[in-house]
C-alpha positions in Angstrom: -38.8 23.9 43.3 -37.2 26.3 40.8 -34.3 23.9 40.4 -36.7 21.0 39.6 -38.3 23.1 36.8 -34.9 23.9 35.2 -33.6 20.3 35.5 -33.5 18.2 32.3 -36.3 15.9 31.8 -38.2 14.0 29.0 -41.6 15.4 28.2 -44.5 13.2 27.5 -44.7 15.0 24.1 -41.5 13.3 22.9 -42.5 10.0 21.1 -41.0 6.8 22.4 -40.1 5.9 18.8 -37.8 9.0 18.6 -36.0 8.0 21.8 -35.7 4.4 20.4 -34.4 5.7 17.1 -31.7 7.9 18.9 -30.6 4.9 21.1 -30.4 2.6 18.0 -28.4 5.2 16.0 -26.0 5.7 19.0 -25.5 1.9 19.3 -25.1 1.5 15.5 -22.6 4.3 15.4 -20.5 2.6 18.1 -20.7 -0.7 16.3 -19.7 0.9 13.0 -16.7 2.7 14.6 -15.5 -0.5 16.2 -15.6 -2.4 12.8 -13.9 0.5 11.1 -11.1 0.3 13.7 -10.6 -3.4 13.1 -10.5 -2.8 9.3 -7.9 0.0 9.6 -5.8 -2.1 11.9 -5.9 -4.9 9.4 -5.0 -2.6 6.6 -2.1 -1.1 8.5 -0.7 -4.7 9.0 -1.1 -5.4 5.2 0.6 -2.1 4.4 3.6 -2.9 6.6 3.9 -6.3 4.9 3.6 -4.6 1.4 6.2 -2.1 2.4 8.7 -4.8 3.3 8.1 -6.7 0.1 8.4 -3.4 -1.9 11.9 -2.8 -0.3 12.9 -6.4 -1.2 11.8 -5.9 -4.8 13.8 -2.7 -5.0 16.9 -4.5 -3.9 16.2 -7.3 -6.4 15.7 -4.7 -9.1 19.0 -3.0 -8.4 20.7 -6.4 -8.4 19.2 -7.1 -11.8 20.2 -3.8 -13.1 23.8 -4.4 -12.1 23.8 -7.9 -13.6 22.4 -6.4 -16.9 25.1 -3.8 -16.9 27.7 -6.5 -16.5 26.2 -8.6 -19.3 26.1 -5.5 -21.6 29.8 -4.9 -20.9 30.6 -8.5 -21.7 28.6 -8.5 -24.9 30.4 -5.3 -26.0 33.7 -6.9 -25.3 32.8 -10.1 -27.3 31.5 -8.0 -30.2 34.7 -5.9 -30.2 36.8 -9.2 -30.1 34.8 -10.7 -32.9 35.0 -7.6 -35.1 38.7 -6.7 -34.5 40.3 -9.9 -36.1 38.0 -9.5 -39.2 38.9 -5.9 -39.7 42.6 -6.3 -39.2 43.2 -9.5 -41.2 44.1 -9.2 -44.9 41.4 -10.2 -47.3 41.5 -13.8 -48.4 42.1 -14.6 -52.0 39.3 -16.3 -53.9 
């Protein structure tokens, strides 16, 4: 009999609405956690795709930088070639 008195039980003084509220909150928390899990999984997938695209953009940026450097060297060579004959040739008579 002493064990029965110490066992867990619901007293009649606990309102049914309180029990219902606790059950609803527990269910709602489980539902919320499940939806958050799905959202996080989706965001992880998007992040992986974006990381791949970012890596591709970095490679393309580096290629463009190399092309720009090559163009700059060529422009410098053309400018040097254009300036050199004018500076070394004798002045023309008027």
